[in-house]
Steps between C-alpha positions, in 0.01 A plus 500: 500500500864496594587389850780755510236772534397358835851511636498878478222526759507263801127561564416374152704185558299423813170583327589273207591213737170534689304507174671183378442326835129581501466422128644151563189420707270520197345156443542399865219328690467661841372284787294289256262796487634753249680485167716812464463585132638848429699747707297823502735717702743531788508746787670570826347204685472237229338414168153450349416218261202433276403151614241226470329321784257209500202527734337217695243469220774463239451849356819673387538865596757762406641669810783732592744350750736726692811333638673696774850470636448550872753737656501535878645851465197607295242286679284797603476632143430155358229432759339837420497415129332165567242657731423766241465238225238315704283808554510696173203451269471667159394403148855551373675310779552127528308356795710340772399135534758296690812529712727198501851470635 
């Protein structure tokens, strides 16, 4: 990949910078609770990581951790997304477990 390709489209430059910023968090321990292993994807509000967590009994579980960049201008939309995530139940959806900030 040549960086010069990104200079032709300002939106791609920004997207590339966000991707690199999120990607740099791989391997990070978050609040002594989660190990962010692999960046799964990025969206309008943040990024999702495949992570590990250790339970009180010492069991290790694979979980998806969504990190959000809180934006006061989009607070209503972000709150709606969080509320929806806590209520949706389906075999093909990840269950919402915890909210930490």
